[in-house]
N, C-alpha and C positions, 0 to 999 in steps of 0.2 A: 504494500499499499504506499502510495506517495503521501507523506504526512505534511507536505508543504502548506496546505490550506486547512489543516485540522487544528482546532484549538483544544488542548488538553487542560482540563481543570480537575485537580485532585483536592478534595475537601475532607475534613475529618478532624478528630481530636489528636491523632498521631501521638497517642499515649506512650511516653517513654522517650520521645524525641528530645524533650527538654534536657534530659540527663546527658544525652550525647552532646548536645550543644554546650552545656555547662562544663562538661569534661574537657572539651576542646578549648574553651575560653579560660579554663583554669579557675572558674568560680567555685566557691564552696556550695555544696548541694544542700547542706543542712545548717541551720543556724542563721545568725545575722552577720552581715559583713559591712561594718561601718565605712569601709573605704569606697563603697558604691554610693556616690553622692546622691543620686536620685532616690534610692531606697532610704538613705539617711534623712532626707527631707520629708519623708512620709509618702512619697509616690511609689508606684510599682513599675517594674520593668517587664516588658514582654519579651522573653528570651527567644521566641520564635522569629523575632525581627532579625536575629543574627544567624539564621539558618543558611547553610551553604550546601551545594550539591553533594559534597563528601559526607555531610551529616545524614542526608537522605539515603545514601548508599549504605552507610553503617546501620541505619534504621531498618534496612531490608528491602528498599525499592530497587528494582533492577536497573542497571545502567542505561538500557535502551529507553526506559521511561524517564529517568532523571535527565537524560540528555535533551528530552523534549519539553522540559519544564524550565525555561530560561528565566522566569520571573517567579519569585516566591513572595507572597504577601500574607502577613499574619492578620488575623481578625481579632477584634476586641469583643469582649462579652457585652451584651446589651445591658444598659443600666435601667433604673426605674423609669426615668423620663422617656427613654426610647420605647419601652414596653407600653407605657401609657399612650404614646403616639401611635403605636401599632394597634392598640385597641380602638382608637378614635379616627385616625386620619385617612387610611387607605380607602379607595373606592368601595372595597368589599370588607371593610373593618368589622370586627366581631360585634361591636356595639350596634352597628348599622344592621347587621344580619339579625340580631335579636330584636331590634326595633321592628323590622319587617315581619318577623315571626309573631310578635305580639300584636302587630297591626292587623293580622289575619283574624284575631279574636276581638278586634275593636278596642284594644287596650294599649295605652301609651306606656313605654318603659323609659325611665330616666336613670342615668348613672351619675351619682355624685362624683365630683373630682377626687375627693378623698377615698371613695370606694375604688375608683380606678387605680389609684396609687397603692391601695392595700392589695388589690389583685395582682398588680405588677410585683410588689414586694413578696407576695406569696410564691409567685413563679420563680423569683430569684432564689428564695429560701429553699425551694424544692429542687433547684438546679435544672429546671426544665426550659427556662427562657421563654421565647415566644411560642414554642410548640405547646407549652403547658397552659397557655391562657385559655384556650377553649375548654379544657378539662375543668379548670377552676370555675369558669362561668357555668358549665353544665352542672357541676355539683351544687352551685349556688341557686340556679334557676330551675332545676329539673322538677322539683315538687310543684312549684308555682305553675310551670308550663303544663303539667299534668292536670292540675286543678282548674285552670282557667276555662276550658271548654264547657265545664259543667256549671259555670257561674256567669251571671249576667249583671252582677252588681259591681264589678271591678272596672274602674275607668283608668287607673294608672298604677303601675308597679314602680316603686322607687328603691333602687339598690343603694344602700348606705354603707359607710365604712363599718359600722357595727355589725351589719348582716354578714359582711365578708369575714371580719375578725372572729365573730362569735359563732359562725356557721349557723346562723338563724335565717328564717325566711325573710325576704325583702318586705318593705312596708307596702301595704295595699291601700290605695285610696278608693273608697267605695262611693257609689252614686246614690244609695238609699233604696234602690230596687231590691226586691226580695230575691233570694237565691233560688234558682230552679231546683226543684226536688223531683227525683224520679219516683214513680209510683210503684 
């Protein structure tokens, strides 16, 4: 195969690669090294920024593949603000998807800003990042979504920080109509 016009992208955690890079750079792998100015000032360093092709070979990638990876770019973990933006801003954002689902039941759903931050923090604490946001929202809203079709008195569902942190049902704003009861 002529690989001239093929773009190779390798992504993943590359668990253990950081030890290979640290060994090559001569950094201590355990403990605190005050000579590293950036760490001493309270910042963090991303060791993957110093990766070289030889490190990838030692990690176990085959030379034919490493030769086709001329650029290596480390990615940073998403912070709380980035996760909140993911929840709100994209065209197909999760909060917009839930708004549409609740709209099918003629119910408005609102997410307090503090609730979105709590959801993002929970995803960070779980270590799931953006992938875990949907699971957290499902846990939070599953019972409410199950109950809504049988009720006609709910006009708004409000997701609060307390409902996220305490794992309780979101607040419901009722219209005053009686709940439909099955015979």
